[in-house]
MIDODREN-280552 format. One record per residue (C-alpha): residue number from 0; x, y, z; residue in three letters. Coordinates in Angstrom, 1 decimal. Layout:
R | nr | xx | yy | zz | rest
R | NUM | X | Y | Z | ala
...
***
This chain:
R | nr | xx | yy | zz | rest
R | 0 | 9.5 | -7.3 | -3.6 | met
R | 1 | 5.9 | -7.9 | -2.0 | glu
R | 2 | 6.5 | -11.6 | -2.5 | gln
R | 3 | 9.9 | -11.6 | -1.2 | asn
R | 4 | 9.0 | -9.5 | 2.1 | arg
R | 5 | 6.3 | -12.6 | 2.4 | arg
R | 6 | 8.4 | -15.5 | 2.1 | glu
R | 7 | 10.5 | -13.8 | 4.7 | phe
R | 8 | 7.3 | -13.2 | 6.9 | leu
R | 9 | 6.9 | -17.1 | 7.0 | thr
R | 10 | 10.1 | -17.4 | 9.4 | gly
R | 11 | 10.0 | -17.8 | 12.7 | ala
R | 12 | 12.6 | -14.8 | 13.3 | ala
R | 13 | 10.5 | -12.4 | 11.9 | trp
R | 14 | 7.5 | -12.7 | 14.1 | met
R | 15 | 10.3 | -12.2 | 16.9 | gly
R | 16 | 11.3 | -9.6 | 15.3 | ala
R | 17 | 8.0 | -8.0 | 14.8 | ala
R | 18 | 6.9 | -8.3 | 18.1 | ala
R | 19 | 9.8 | -6.6 | 19.8 | met
R | 20 | 9.7 | -3.7 | 16.9 | ala
R | 21 | 6.0 | -3.3 | 18.3 | ala
R | 22 | 7.4 | -3.2 | 21.6 | gly
R | 23 | 4.3 | -6.0 | 22.7 | cys
R | 24 | 5.7 | -9.7 | 22.6 | met
R | 25 | 2.9 | -11.2 | 22.8 | ser
R | 26 | 2.1 | -13.6 | 26.1 | arg
R | 27 | -0.5 | -15.0 | 24.2 | ala
R | 28 | 3.1 | -16.8 | 21.6 | ser
R | 29 | 4.6 | -17.4 | 24.7 | ala
R | 30 | 2.6 | -19.7 | 25.7 | val
R | 31 | 1.4 | -21.4 | 23.1 | ser
R | 32 | 4.5 | -22.0 | 21.2 | gly
R | 33 | 3.2 | -20.5 | 18.1 | leu
R | 34 | 5.9 | -20.6 | 15.0 | gly
R | 35 | 5.9 | -17.7 | 12.6 | gly
R | 36 | 4.2 | -17.8 | 9.1 | gly
R | 37 | 0.5 | -17.5 | 8.1 | ala
R | 38 | -2.0 | -19.5 | 10.1 | gly
R | 39 | -5.3 | -20.7 | 9.0 | ala
R | 40 | -7.5 | -18.6 | 6.7 | pro
R | 41 | -10.1 | -16.0 | 7.8 | met
R | 42 | -13.3 | -16.4 | 5.7 | his
R | 43 | -16.0 | -17.5 | 8.5 | gly
R | 44 | -14.3 | -17.5 | 10.8 | phe
R | 45 | -16.0 | -16.8 | 14.4 | arg
R | 46 | -15.2 | -17.4 | 17.6 | val
R | 47 | -16.9 | -18.8 | 20.6 | ala
R | 48 | -20.3 | -16.8 | 21.8 | pro
R | 49 | -19.4 | -14.0 | 24.1 | met
R | 50 | -22.1 | -13.2 | 26.9 | lys
R | 51 | -20.1 | -10.4 | 27.9 | lys
R | 52 | -18.2 | -7.9 | 25.4 | val
R | 53 | -15.6 | -5.7 | 27.0 | arg
R | 54 | -13.9 | -3.2 | 25.1 | val
R | 55 | -11.2 | -1.1 | 25.3 | gly
R | 56 | -11.0 | 2.4 | 23.2 | phe
R | 57 | -7.9 | 3.4 | 21.9 | ile
R | 58 | -8.2 | 7.2 | 21.4 | gly
R | 59 | -11.3 | 9.0 | 22.5 | val
R | 60 | -11.3 | 12.3 | 20.6 | gly
R | 61 | -13.9 | 13.2 | 17.9 | gly
R | 62 | -14.9 | 9.7 | 16.6 | arg
R | 63 | -13.5 | 7.7 | 20.3 | gly
R | 64 | -16.1 | 9.7 | 22.5 | thr
R | 65 | -19.3 | 9.0 | 20.5 | pro
R | 66 | -17.8 | 5.3 | 20.1 | ala
R | 67 | -17.9 | 4.9 | 23.6 | val
R | 68 | -21.8 | 6.8 | 23.8 | his
R | 69 | -23.1 | 3.8 | 21.4 | arg
R | 70 | -21.0 | 0.7 | 22.8 | ile
R | 71 | -22.2 | 1.7 | 26.5 | ala
R | 72 | -25.9 | 1.6 | 25.1 | gln
R | 73 | -25.7 | -2.2 | 24.0 | ile
R | 74 | -26.6 | -4.5 | 26.5 | pro
R | 75 | -24.0 | -7.0 | 27.1 | gly
R | 76 | -21.1 | -4.7 | 26.6 | cys
R | 77 | -19.1 | -2.9 | 28.7 | glu
R | 78 | -16.7 | 0.4 | 28.9 | val
R | 79 | -13.6 | -1.4 | 30.0 | ala
R | 80 | -10.9 | 0.2 | 29.4 | ala
R | 81 | -9.7 | 4.1 | 28.1 | ile
R | 82 | -6.5 | 5.1 | 26.3 | ser
R | 83 | -5.4 | 9.0 | 24.9 | asp
R | 84 | -3.1 | 10.9 | 25.4 | ile
R | 85 | -5.2 | 14.2 | 26.7 | asn
R | 86 | -6.1 | 13.6 | 30.2 | pro
R | 87 | -9.4 | 15.9 | 29.5 | glu
R | 88 | -11.1 | 13.2 | 27.0 | arg
R | 89 | -10.1 | 10.8 | 29.4 | leu
R | 90 | -11.9 | 12.9 | 32.4 | asp
R | 91 | -14.9 | 13.8 | 30.3 | ala
R | 92 | -15.3 | 9.6 | 29.0 | ile
R | 93 | -15.4 | 9.5 | 32.9 | gln
R | 94 | -17.4 | 11.8 | 33.9 | lys
R | 95 | -19.7 | 10.6 | 31.2 | trp
R | 96 | -19.5 | 7.0 | 32.6 | leu
R | 97 | -20.3 | 8.4 | 36.3 | lys
R | 98 | -23.7 | 10.2 | 34.9 | glu
R | 99 | -24.8 | 7.3 | 33.5 | his
R | 100 | -24.8 | 5.1 | 36.2 | gly
R | 101 | -21.9 | 3.2 | 34.9 | leu
R | 102 | -18.5 | 1.8 | 36.2 | pro
R | 103 | -15.0 | 4.0 | 35.6 | ala
R | 104 | -13.1 | 2.8 | 32.8 | ala
R | 105 | -9.4 | 1.7 | 33.3 | lys
R | 106 | -7.2 | 4.3 | 31.9 | glu
R | 107 | -3.7 | 4.4 | 29.5 | trp
R | 108 | -2.1 | 7.3 | 29.0 | ser
R | 109 | -3.0 | 10.0 | 31.4 | arg
R | 110 | 0.6 | 10.7 | 31.6 | asp
R | 111 | 0.6 | 11.5 | 28.0 | gly
R | 112 | 3.4 | 8.7 | 26.8 | arg
R | 113 | 2.2 | 8.2 | 23.0 | glu
R | 114 | 3.0 | 4.6 | 23.6 | asp
R | 115 | 0.7 | 3.7 | 26.2 | ala
R | 116 | -1.7 | 2.6 | 24.3 | trp
R | 117 | 0.3 | -0.9 | 24.5 | arg
R | 118 | -0.3 | -1.3 | 28.3 | gly
R | 119 | -3.9 | -1.3 | 27.5 | leu
R | 120 | -3.7 | -4.1 | 24.6 | cys
R | 121 | -1.4 | -6.3 | 27.1 | glu
R | 122 | -4.0 | -6.4 | 29.4 | ser
R | 123 | -6.4 | -8.3 | 30.9 | asp
R | 124 | -9.1 | -6.1 | 31.1 | cys
R | 125 | -10.8 | -6.2 | 27.8 | cys
R | 126 | -11.9 | -8.5 | 25.1 | asp
R | 127 | -11.9 | -6.0 | 22.1 | val
R | 128 | -9.7 | -2.8 | 21.4 | val
R | 129 | -11.4 | -0.4 | 19.2 | tyr
R | 130 | -9.3 | 2.1 | 17.6 | ser
R | 131 | -9.9 | 5.9 | 17.2 | cys
R | 132 | -6.4 | 7.1 | 16.5 | thr
R | 133 | -3.6 | 8.8 | 13.9 | pro
R | 134 | -2.9 | 6.4 | 11.1 | arg
R | 135 | 0.1 | 5.5 | 12.1 | pro
R | 136 | -0.8 | 3.8 | 15.2 | leu
R | 137 | -3.3 | 1.7 | 13.2 | his
R | 138 | -1.1 | -0.9 | 12.5 | cys
R | 139 | 0.7 | -1.4 | 15.2 | pro
R | 140 | -2.5 | -1.6 | 16.9 | ile
R | 141 | -3.8 | -4.0 | 15.2 | asn
R | 142 | -0.9 | -6.6 | 15.6 | val
R | 143 | 0.0 | -6.1 | 19.7 | cys
R | 144 | -4.1 | -6.1 | 20.0 | ala
R | 145 | -4.1 | -9.4 | 18.3 | met
R | 146 | -0.8 | -10.5 | 19.9 | ala
R | 147 | -2.2 | -10.4 | 23.0 | asn
R | 148 | -5.7 | -11.9 | 22.1 | gly
R | 149 | -7.9 | -9.0 | 21.5 | lys
R | 150 | -10.1 | -8.6 | 18.9 | his
R | 151 | -10.1 | -5.1 | 16.9 | val
R | 152 | -12.3 | -2.6 | 15.6 | met
R | 153 | -10.0 | -0.2 | 13.6 | gln
R | 154 | -11.3 | 2.8 | 11.8 | glu
R | 155 | -10.6 | 3.4 | 8.4 | val
R | 156 | -8.5 | 3.0 | 6.7 | pro
R | 157 | -7.5 | 0.0 | 8.5 | gly
R | 158 | -3.6 | 0.6 | 7.2 | val
R | 159 | -2.1 | 2.4 | 4.8 | phe
R | 160 | 0.6 | 0.7 | 3.0 | ser
R | 161 | 0.7 | -3.0 | 2.0 | leu
R | 162 | 3.3 | -4.2 | 3.8 | asp
R | 163 | 0.8 | -2.7 | 7.0 | glu
R | 164 | -2.1 | -4.9 | 5.1 | cys
R | 165 | 0.2 | -8.1 | 5.1 | trp
R | 166 | 1.4 | -7.8 | 8.4 | glu
R | 167 | -2.4 | -6.9 | 9.7 | thr
R | 168 | -3.4 | -10.0 | 7.6 | val
R | 169 | -1.0 | -12.1 | 8.8 | glu
R | 170 | -1.7 | -11.7 | 12.7 | ala
R | 171 | -5.2 | -12.1 | 12.2 | ala
R | 172 | -4.3 | -15.2 | 10.6 | glu
R | 173 | -1.7 | -16.4 | 13.3 | lys
R | 174 | -3.5 | -15.2 | 16.2 | tyr
R | 175 | -7.1 | -16.4 | 14.8 | arg
R | 176 | -8.4 | -12.9 | 16.2 | arg
R | 177 | -11.3 | -10.6 | 14.2 | his
R | 178 | -9.6 | -7.7 | 13.0 | cys
R | 179 | -12.4 | -5.6 | 11.3 | tyr
R | 180 | -12.6 | -2.1 | 9.8 | met
R | 181 | -15.1 | 0.4 | 11.2 | leu
R | 182 | -16.5 | 1.3 | 8.0 | glu
R | 183 | -20.0 | 2.5 | 8.9 | asn
R | 184 | -21.0 | 3.6 | 5.3 | cys
R | 185 | -22.1 | -0.1 | 4.9 | val
R | 186 | -24.7 | 0.3 | 6.9 | tyr
R | 187 | -25.8 | 3.2 | 5.6 | gly
R | 188 | -29.9 | 3.0 | 5.2 | glu
R | 189 | -29.5 | 3.6 | 1.5 | glu
R | 190 | -26.2 | 1.4 | 1.3 | glu
R | 191 | -28.3 | -1.2 | 2.4 | met
R | 192 | -30.8 | -0.6 | 0.2 | leu
R | 193 | -29.2 | -0.8 | -2.5 | ala
R | 194 | -27.3 | -4.0 | -1.3 | phe
R | 195 | -30.6 | -5.4 | -0.2 | asn
R | 196 | -32.0 | -4.3 | -4.2 | leu
R | 197 | -28.9 | -6.2 | -5.1 | ile
R | 198 | -28.9 | -9.4 | -3.8 | lys
R | 199 | -32.8 | -9.5 | -4.8 | lys
R | 200 | -32.0 | -9.5 | -8.2 | gly
R | 201 | -34.0 | -6.3 | -9.2 | lys
R | 202 | -31.5 | -4.4 | -11.1 | leu
R | 203 | -29.4 | -7.8 | -12.4 | gly
R | 204 | -25.8 | -8.3 | -12.7 | glu
R | 205 | -24.0 | -5.7 | -11.3 | ile
R | 206 | -21.2 | -4.5 | -14.0 | val
R | 207 | -20.6 | -0.9 | -13.1 | gln
R | 208 | -20.6 | 0.7 | -9.8 | ala
R | 209 | -19.5 | 4.3 | -9.3 | glu
R | 210 | -18.7 | 5.6 | -5.8 | val
R | 211 | -16.5 | 7.7 | -4.0 | gly
R | 212 | -16.4 | 10.8 | -1.5 | tyr
R | 213 | -16.5 | 14.1 | -2.3 | gln
R | 214 | -16.6 | 16.4 | 1.0 | his
R | 215 | -15.8 | 20.1 | 1.3 | asp
R | 216 | -13.2 | 20.3 | 4.4 | gln
R | 217 | -11.2 | 23.1 | 3.4 | arg
R | 218 | -11.9 | 24.6 | 6.8 | ser
R | 219 | -11.4 | 21.2 | 9.2 | leu
R | 220 | -8.3 | 20.8 | 7.2 | gln
R | 221 | -6.6 | 23.5 | 7.3 | tyr
R | 222 | -7.8 | 24.4 | 10.8 | lys
R | 223 | -8.6 | 21.2 | 12.6 | pro
R | 224 | -10.3 | 21.2 | 16.1 | ala
R | 225 | -7.0 | 19.2 | 17.5 | asp
R | 226 | -4.5 | 21.0 | 16.4 | gly
R | 227 | -3.1 | 18.3 | 14.7 | arg
R | 228 | -2.6 | 18.4 | 11.1 | phe
R | 229 | -2.9 | 14.7 | 10.6 | trp
R | 230 | -5.6 | 14.7 | 7.4 | arg
R | 231 | -3.7 | 17.7 | 5.5 | ile
R | 232 | -0.2 | 16.6 | 5.8 | asp
R | 233 | -1.5 | 13.3 | 3.2 | arg
R | 234 | -1.7 | 16.4 | 0.8 | his
R | 235 | 1.5 | 17.8 | 1.4 | val
R | 236 | 3.6 | 14.8 | 1.0 | lys
R | 237 | 1.5 | 12.3 | -0.9 | his
R | 238 | -0.2 | 11.1 | -4.7 | his
R | 239 | -3.6 | 9.2 | -4.7 | gly
R | 240 | -6.6 | 8.0 | -2.4 | asn
R | 241 | -6.1 | 8.2 | 1.3 | tyr
R | 242 | -9.5 | 8.0 | 2.1 | tyr
R | 243 | -11.1 | 5.6 | 0.1 | pro
R | 244 | -13.4 | 3.5 | 1.5 | thr
R | 245 | -17.0 | 5.7 | 2.4 | his
R | 246 | -18.1 | 4.9 | -1.2 | gly
R | 247 | -15.9 | 1.5 | -1.9 | leu
R | 248 | -16.4 | -0.5 | 1.0 | val
R | 249 | -20.4 | -0.8 | 0.5 | pro
R | 250 | -19.8 | -1.5 | -3.4 | ala
R | 251 | -17.8 | -3.8 | -2.8 | gly
R | 252 | -20.3 | -6.2 | -0.9 | arg
R | 253 | -22.5 | -5.6 | -3.9 | cys
R | 254 | -19.5 | -6.8 | -6.2 | leu
R | 255 | -19.0 | -9.6 | -3.7 | asp
R | 256 | -15.2 | -8.8 | -3.3 | ile
R | 257 | -12.7 | -11.9 | -2.0 | asn
R | 258 | -16.2 | -13.6 | -2.3 | arg
R | 259 | -16.6 | -15.0 | -5.6 | gly
R | 260 | -14.8 | -12.1 | -7.4 | asp
R | 261 | -12.0 | -10.1 | -6.9 | arg
R | 262 | -10.2 | -6.5 | -7.7 | phe
R | 263 | -7.7 | -7.3 | -10.2 | glu
R | 264 | -5.7 | -4.1 | -10.8 | tyr
R | 265 | -6.5 | -0.5 | -11.1 | leu
R | 266 | -5.5 | 2.9 | -12.7 | val
R | 267 | -5.2 | 6.5 | -11.3 | ser
R | 268 | -5.3 | 9.8 | -12.1 | met
R | 269 | -5.2 | 13.4 | -10.4 | glu
R | 270 | -5.9 | 17.0 | -11.5 | thr
R | 271 | -3.3 | 19.4 | -10.8 | lys
R | 272 | -3.3 | 21.2 | -7.1 | ser
R | 273 | -5.5 | 24.4 | -6.7 | ala
R | 274 | -8.6 | 24.7 | -4.3 | ser
R | 275 | -6.2 | 23.7 | -1.0 | phe
R | 276 | -3.7 | 25.8 | -2.1 | glu
R | 277 | -6.2 | 29.2 | -3.2 | ala
R | 278 | -7.9 | 28.4 | 0.3 | phe
R | 279 | -5.0 | 28.5 | 2.3 | gly
R | 280 | -3.5 | 32.1 | 0.7 | arg
R | 281 | -7.0 | 33.6 | 0.9 | ala
R | 282 | -7.6 | 33.0 | 4.7 | asn
R | 283 | -4.0 | 32.8 | 6.3 | phe
R | 284 | -1.3 | 35.4 | 6.6 | pro
R | 285 | 1.7 | 35.2 | 4.7 | ala
R | 286 | 3.6 | 34.7 | 8.0 | asp
R | 287 | 1.2 | 32.3 | 9.1 | asp
R | 288 | 3.2 | 29.7 | 11.3 | ser
R | 289 | 1.8 | 26.7 | 12.9 | val
R | 290 | 3.5 | 23.2 | 13.9 | val
R | 291 | 2.6 | 19.6 | 11.1 | gly
R | 292 | 2.0 | 16.7 | 12.4 | ile
R | 293 | 5.7 | 16.0 | 12.0 | asp
R | 294 | 7.0 | 18.9 | 14.2 | gly
R | 295 | 8.2 | 20.7 | 11.6 | lys
R | 296 | 6.9 | 24.8 | 11.0 | pro
R | 297 | 3.9 | 25.3 | 8.3 | phe
R | 298 | 3.0 | 27.8 | 6.6 | asn
R | 299 | -0.7 | 27.8 | 5.7 | arg
R | 300 | -0.8 | 30.9 | 3.2 | his
R | 301 | 2.5 | 29.6 | 1.5 | thr
R | 302 | 2.2 | 25.5 | 1.4 | gln
R | 303 | 2.0 | 24.0 | -1.6 | arg
R | 304 | 0.1 | 20.5 | -2.3 | met
R | 305 | 1.7 | 17.3 | -3.4 | val
R | 306 | -1.6 | 15.8 | -3.8 | lys
R | 307 | -3.9 | 16.9 | -6.8 | gly
R | 308 | -7.4 | 18.0 | -5.9 | asp
R | 309 | -9.3 | 15.3 | -7.3 | ile
R | 310 | -8.2 | 11.9 | -7.7 | asn
R | 311 | -9.8 | 9.5 | -9.6 | met
R | 312 | -9.5 | 5.6 | -9.6 | cys
R | 313 | -10.8 | 2.9 | -12.2 | leu
R | 314 | -10.6 | -0.7 | -10.9 | met
R | 315 | -11.2 | -3.7 | -12.8 | his
R | 316 | -12.3 | -7.5 | -11.4 | thr
R | 317 | -11.6 | -10.6 | -12.5 | ala
R | 318 | -15.4 | -11.3 | -13.5 | met
R | 319 | -14.9 | -8.3 | -15.9 | gly
R | 320 | -16.4 | -6.3 | -13.6 | lys
R | 321 | -15.2 | -2.2 | -13.1 | thr
R | 322 | -15.5 | 0.4 | -10.3 | leu
R | 323 | -14.8 | 4.1 | -10.3 | ser
R | 324 | -13.6 | 5.7 | -7.0 | leu
R | 325 | -13.6 | 9.4 | -6.6 | ile
R | 326 | -12.0 | 11.3 | -3.6 | his
R | 327 | -12.5 | 15.2 | -3.4 | asn
R | 328 | -12.1 | 16.9 | -0.1 | val
R | 329 | -10.9 | 20.2 | -1.8 | cys
R | 330 | -13.5 | 22.3 | -3.8 | thr
R | 331 | -16.7 | 23.4 | -2.7 | pro
R | 332 | -19.8 | 21.4 | -3.5 | arg
R | 333 | -22.3 | 18.9 | -1.4 | pro
R | 334 | -21.2 | 16.2 | -0.1 | tyr
R | 335 | -21.7 | 13.2 | -1.5 | asp
R | 336 | -20.6 | 9.4 | -1.6 | arg
R | 337 | -21.6 | 8.2 | -5.0 | gly
R | 338 | -23.6 | 5.1 | -4.5 | asn
R | 339 | -24.3 | 4.2 | -8.1 | leu
R | 340 | -24.6 | 1.2 | -9.5 | tyr
R | 341 | -25.3 | 0.0 | -12.9 | met
R | 342 | -26.9 | -3.3 | -13.9 | gly
R | 343 | -28.4 | -5.7 | -16.3 | thr
R | 344 | -32.0 | -5.0 | -15.5 | lys
R | 345 | -31.7 | -1.1 | -13.8 | gly
R | 346 | -29.9 | 1.6 | -12.1 | ile
R | 347 | -29.9 | 3.1 | -8.5 | tyr
R | 348 | -28.4 | 6.1 | -6.8 | arg
R | 349 | -28.7 | 7.8 | -4.4 | ser
R | 350 | -26.5 | 11.3 | -4.5 | tyr
R | 351 | -28.1 | 13.5 | -4.7 | pro
R | 352 | -31.2 | 12.0 | -4.1 | ser
R | 353 | -32.6 | 8.7 | -4.3 | leu
R | 354 | -33.3 | 7.3 | -7.7 | leu
R | 355 | -34.1 | 4.6 | -8.9 | ile
R | 356 | -35.4 | 2.4 | -12.1 | ala
R | 357 | -35.5 | -1.2 | -13.5 | trp
R | 358 | -37.4 | -3.4 | -16.3 | glu
R | 359 | -40.3 | -3.8 | -14.7 | glu
R | 360 | -41.0 | -6.6 | -17.2 | lys
R | 361 | -38.4 | -8.9 | -18.6 | glu
R | 362 | -36.2 | -7.7 | -21.7 | gly
R | 363 | -39.1 | -4.9 | -22.9 | asp
R | 364 | -36.6 | -1.9 | -22.6 | gly
R | 365 | -38.6 | 0.0 | -19.8 | gly
R | 366 | -35.5 | 0.9 | -17.8 | ala
R | 367 | -35.7 | 4.8 | -19.5 | lys
R | 368 | -36.5 | 7.0 | -17.0 | lys
R | 369 | -36.3 | 7.0 | -12.9 | tyr
R | 370 | -39.4 | 6.2 | -11.3 | phe
R | 371 | -40.9 | 9.3 | -9.6 | asp
R | 372 | -40.5 | 10.4 | -5.7 | glu
R | 373 | -43.3 | 8.5 | -4.2 | ala
R | 374 | -42.4 | 4.9 | -6.1 | lys
R | 375 | -38.9 | 5.3 | -4.8 | ala
R | 376 | -40.0 | 5.8 | -1.6 | leu
R | 377 | -42.3 | 2.7 | -1.8 | gln
R | 378 | -39.5 | 1.1 | -2.8 | ile
R | 379 | -37.5 | 2.1 | -0.1 | lys
R | 380 | -39.8 | 0.9 | 2.6 | glu
R | 381 | -40.4 | -2.1 | 0.9 | glu
R | 382 | -36.9 | -3.5 | 0.4 | tyr
R | 383 | -35.3 | -1.7 | 3.7 | arg
R | 384 | -33.0 | -4.2 | 4.7 | his
R | 385 | -34.0 | -6.6 | 7.6 | pro
R | 386 | -31.5 | -4.5 | 9.9 | phe
R | 387 | -32.8 | -1.0 | 9.6 | trp
R | 388 | -36.4 | -2.6 | 9.9 | lys
R | 389 | -35.2 | -4.0 | 13.1 | val
R | 390 | -33.4 | -1.4 | 14.8 | ala
R | 391 | -33.9 | 1.9 | 12.5 | gly
R | 392 | -36.0 | 3.4 | 15.2 | glu
R | 393 | -33.4 | 3.0 | 18.1 | ile
R | 394 | -30.2 | 3.9 | 16.1 | ala
R | 395 | -32.2 | 7.2 | 15.0 | lys
R | 396 | -32.5 | 7.8 | 18.6 | lys
R | 397 | -29.0 | 6.8 | 19.7 | ile
R | 398 | -27.2 | 8.3 | 16.4 | gly
R | 399 | -23.9 | 8.5 | 15.1 | gly
R | 400 | -24.3 | 9.9 | 11.2 | his
R | 401 | -27.6 | 9.4 | 10.8 | gly
R | 402 | -27.8 | 6.3 | 12.7 | gly
R | 403 | -25.1 | 4.1 | 10.7 | met
R | 404 | -22.4 | 4.5 | 13.7 | asp
R | 405 | -24.9 | 2.4 | 15.5 | phe
R | 406 | -26.1 | -0.1 | 13.4 | val
R | 407 | -22.4 | -0.7 | 12.3 | met
R | 408 | -21.7 | -1.2 | 16.3 | asp
R | 409 | -24.6 | -3.0 | 17.2 | leu
R | 410 | -23.9 | -5.6 | 14.6 | arg
R | 411 | -20.3 | -6.5 | 15.1 | trp
R | 412 | -21.7 | -6.7 | 19.1 | val
R | 413 | -24.4 | -9.1 | 17.9 | tyr
R | 414 | -21.8 | -11.5 | 15.8 | cys
R | 415 | -19.6 | -11.6 | 18.9 | leu
R | 416 | -22.4 | -12.7 | 21.3 | gln
R | 417 | -24.0 | -14.9 | 18.9 | asn
R | 418 | -20.6 | -16.5 | 17.1 | gly
R | 419 | -21.4 | -15.5 | 13.7 | leu
R | 420 | -18.3 | -14.4 | 11.4 | pro
R | 421 | -18.2 | -10.3 | 10.9 | met
R | 422 | -19.6 | -8.7 | 7.8 | asp
R | 423 | -16.0 | -8.2 | 6.7 | thr
R | 424 | -12.8 | -9.6 | 7.8 | asp
R | 425 | -9.3 | -9.1 | 7.5 | val
R | 426 | -8.7 | -9.8 | 3.9 | tyr
R | 427 | -11.3 | -7.0 | 3.4 | asp
R | 428 | -9.7 | -4.5 | 5.8 | leu
R | 429 | -6.7 | -5.3 | 3.7 | ala
R | 430 | -8.1 | -5.2 | 0.3 | thr
R | 431 | -9.8 | -1.8 | 0.7 | tyr
R | 432 | -6.7 | -0.3 | 2.8 | ser
R | 433 | -4.7 | -0.7 | -0.4 | ser
R | 434 | -5.9 | 1.5 | -2.6 | ile
R | 435 | -3.8 | 4.4 | -0.5 | val
R | 436 | -0.6 | 2.8 | -1.7 | glu
R | 437 | -1.7 | 1.1 | -4.9 | leu
R | 438 | -3.7 | 4.7 | -6.1 | ser
R | 439 | -0.2 | 6.8 | -5.4 | glu
R | 440 | 2.1 | 4.1 | -7.2 | arg
R | 441 | -0.5 | 4.5 | -10.1 | ser
R | 442 | -0.4 | 8.8 | -10.6 | val
R | 443 | 3.5 | 8.4 | -10.1 | asn
R | 444 | 4.0 | 6.3 | -13.1 | ala
R | 445 | 1.6 | 8.2 | -15.1 | arg
R | 446 | -1.5 | 6.1 | -14.6 | ser
R | 447 | -0.3 | 2.5 | -15.1 | ser
R | 448 | -2.5 | -0.4 | -14.1 | ala
R | 449 | -1.2 | -1.4 | -10.9 | ile
R | 450 | -2.1 | -5.1 | -10.1 | asp
R | 451 | -4.2 | -5.5 | -6.6 | phe
R | 452 | -2.3 | -8.1 | -4.2 | pro
R | 453 | -4.6 | -11.3 | -3.5 | asp
R | 454 | -4.4 | -11.3 | 0.2 | tyr
R | 455 | -7.2 | -14.4 | 0.7 | thr
R | 456 | -4.5 | -16.2 | -1.4 | arg
R | 457 | -7.0 | -17.7 | -4.0 | gly
R | 458 | -9.9 | -17.9 | -1.2 | gly
R | 459 | -11.8 | -15.4 | -3.1 | trp
R | 460 | -12.9 | -18.2 | -5.3 | lys
R | 461 | -14.7 | -20.3 | -3.2 | thr
R | 462 | -15.4 | -18.3 | -0.7 | ala
R | 463 | -19.2 | -17.5 | 0.4 | lys
R | 464 | -20.7 | -14.4 | -1.4 | pro
R | 465 | -22.8 | -11.4 | 1.1 | phe
R | 466 | -25.9 | -12.6 | 1.9 | thr
R | 467 | -28.9 | -10.3 | 3.0 | val
R | 468 | -28.7 | -11.3 | 7.0 | asp
R | 469 | -30.8 | -10.4 | 9.9 | glu
R | 470 | -30.5 | -9.5 | 13.9 | met
R | 471 | -33.4 | -10.7 | 16.5 | asp
R | 472 | -33.4 | -8.0 | 18.4 | met
R | 473 | -34.9 | -9.8 | 21.4 | asn
R | 474 | -31.7 | -11.0 | 22.3 | arg
R | 475 | -30.6 | -7.3 | 23.3 | phe
R | 476 | -33.1 | -5.2 | 26.4 | asp
R | 477 | -32.8 | -2.0 | 25.7 | phe
R | 478 | -35.6 | -1.5 | 28.3 | ser
R | 479 | -32.7 | 0.4 | 30.4 | his
R | 480 | -33.2 | 3.4 | 28.2 | gly
R | 481 | -31.2 | 5.3 | 25.4 | ile
R | 482 | -29.9 | 9.0 | 25.5 | ser
R | 483 | -29.3 | 10.8 | 22.1 | lys
R | 484 | -25.9 | 11.0 | 21.0 | asp
R | 485 | -24.2 | 14.2 | 19.4 | lys
R | 486 | -25.0 | 13.4 | 15.4 | asp
R | 487 | -22.1 | 16.3 | 14.3 | ala
R | 488 | -18.9 | 14.0 | 13.7 | gln
R | 489 | -17.1 | 14.5 | 10.1 | thr
R | 490 | -17.0 | 11.3 | 8.2 | thr
***
């Protein structure tokens, strides 16, 4: 089915139809006369260095507001535009900008129109669209922004279906724009430590990774602060893992996914649904009635869930490695992303605490117990990733999930300002986002193996592996000062 769709997408007729359907026929395509079909590969794609990075934010709620605060403090960046259907959020951003001596941002959506974000994408006021919106808008924003010459920084997952994955990939290839997924956990201090250790060969060849996202969200999902039940809606209607990327993308970098290896197939299995339903019965009256994300009445006391409490995926790569991925936001438990890597020389894990062991002499079989805490901390300091060595102090002052949000934003800005490829590209966005649909397909097929599409079209075989890069902080001038951001977002 996907192949037929792709063959259809190669026709010029599709591009016109898709653009009109999105309501954002590109001025860029009209001027350039670009035809349909995929463009050049995006591995290693870079653009000319951008002295100033003008950013337009779509969605300035719980994720978008802290993002505005971070980006505004990165030298060479400008908060040029904001869009949100809630005028109070627009007012709050404008007030913050004024208080910090920054110019007002151009606004869209103050009139409450759901599609007013298109005006921001079609405008000439920004170079980058930073999207923190409800999930159904991810793909339309990706395509519309790139069609209008903007690079896209998209919240996770980047899209939610295989069709949307292909649509985003082909738009990036055609319009030659970055489409980057804002996966902050890639830049977590311990995730980057693991990456550095692995790339330096301390664990040998990694053959298995165990990662995931386990976070008790019962109260969050049943009582969302914004009154919109977009999280729990997936539990009501779908099986599978709808939030796969926090543990998965850092692991994919450690396994060189799409750069020498690729995910080949997965199997997925779920438990029954129990915890969410028990929480609903215990915390809401029988006559409870709220409005669901689809506009229909939603009773939190009686609502049954389609998705089971815990979803497990097991993935196999072309090079014979495996990765297990767990999703659990229902059961009472401490937060956990797993971060466990097993290699031919040793093992690394960072939940519930930093644990490392490897053979200190080649082949001596001496990795039978974890190093003690003092040695683990010594290793952490010695092998701290270069990004955290140079930016860690500033990151922790500005905040954002312990600083990793700031490191993430600083890095993509650095890449744009210096004409470098992004650390992850549109093929990565599509590959990791594919888990949403692939895991549901597998669960519905009694945990049958489901193949991954190859969005690189074979390019993974020759793409250069991930490397431990550095940032020259002398290229940034932070002398204007730094303000502490609230570090209370939900990852």
